[in-house]
C-alpha positions in Angstrom: 0.0 0.0 0.0 2.9 2.4 0.7 4.3 1.8 -2.7 1.0 3.0 -4.3 1.1 6.1 -2.1 4.6 7.0 -3.1 3.8 6.3 -6.8 0.8 8.7 -6.5 2.9 11.4 -4.9 5.6 11.0 -7.6 3.1 11.1 -10.5 1.4 14.2 -9.0 4.7 16.0 -8.6 5.8 15.2 -12.1 2.5 16.3 -13.7 2.6 19.5 -11.7 6.2 20.2 -12.9 5.2 19.7 -16.5 2.2 22.0 -16.2 4.2 24.6 -14.4 6.9 24.7 -17.1 4.4 24.9 -20.0 2.8 28.1 -18.8 5.5 30.7 -19.4 6.2 29.5 -22.9 2.5 29.9 -23.9 2.1 33.3 -22.1 5.2 35.0 -23.5 4.3 37.3 -26.5 6.0 36.3 -29.7 8.5 38.4 -31.7 10.3 41.6 -31.0 8.5 44.6 -29.6 8.6 47.4 -27.2 10.3 46.2 -24.0 8.4 48.4 -21.5 5.0 47.2 -23.0 6.0 43.5 -22.9 7.4 43.7 -19.4 4.2 45.3 -18.2 2.1 42.7 -20.0 4.0 39.8 -18.4 3.8 41.3 -15.0 0.1 41.8 -15.3 -0.2 38.0 -16.0 1.5 37.3 -12.7 5.1 36.7 -13.8 8.2 37.9 -12.0 10.2 39.5 -14.8 14.0 39.5 -14.8 15.4 41.9 -17.5 18.7 41.2 -19.2 19.9 44.4 -20.9 22.3 44.6 -23.8 23.6 48.2 -24.2 22.6 51.2 -22.2 19.5 52.6 -24.0 16.7 53.6 -21.7 14.1 50.9 -21.3 11.5 53.1 -23.0 13.6 52.9 -26.2 14.7 49.3 -25.9 13.3 46.4 -28.0 12.8 42.8 -26.9 15.2 40.3 -28.5 14.2 37.2 -26.5 11.9 35.8 -23.8 13.0 32.7 -21.9 11.2 30.6 -19.3 12.5 30.8 -15.7 11.8 28.8 -12.6 8.2 28.0 -11.5 7.7 27.4 -7.9 4.7 25.2 -7.0 3.4 23.4 -3.9 1.7 20.1 -3.9 -0.1 18.8 -0.9 -3.4 17.6 0.5 -5.5 19.5 3.0 -6.2 16.4 5.2 -5.0 12.9 5.1 -6.9 10.8 2.5 -7.8 13.8 0.3 -6.4 14.1 -3.2 -3.3 16.1 -3.8 -3.7 19.7 -5.1 -1.0 21.8 -6.7 -0.8 25.6 -6.6 1.7 27.8 -8.3 3.5 30.1 -5.9 5.7 32.1 -8.3 6.5 32.1 -12.1 9.6 33.7 -13.5 10.4 34.7 -17.0 13.6 36.3 -18.4 13.3 39.1 -21.0 16.4 40.1 -23.1 16.2 43.7 -24.3 18.5 45.7 -26.6 
């Protein structure tokens, strides 16, 4: 019976990790664009945005050259023993490269 419990926990954690990693890739806008607008859009969707700057142009004049997934922090647990496991995302990070 313990083996079944461990297998259930492992399967839940794996599926939560896969779901958590798929989110930023789908939410990131495609193609180059205004850096300030894209950063604001990602932050409004709940992402923690880390900006990597190339050059010294003001952010208002910079363009996005890349968006990369960052770490997603999630917590999986059950409220009471015997309940099914639930996963909630605590923090999502995305890296924005601007030039």
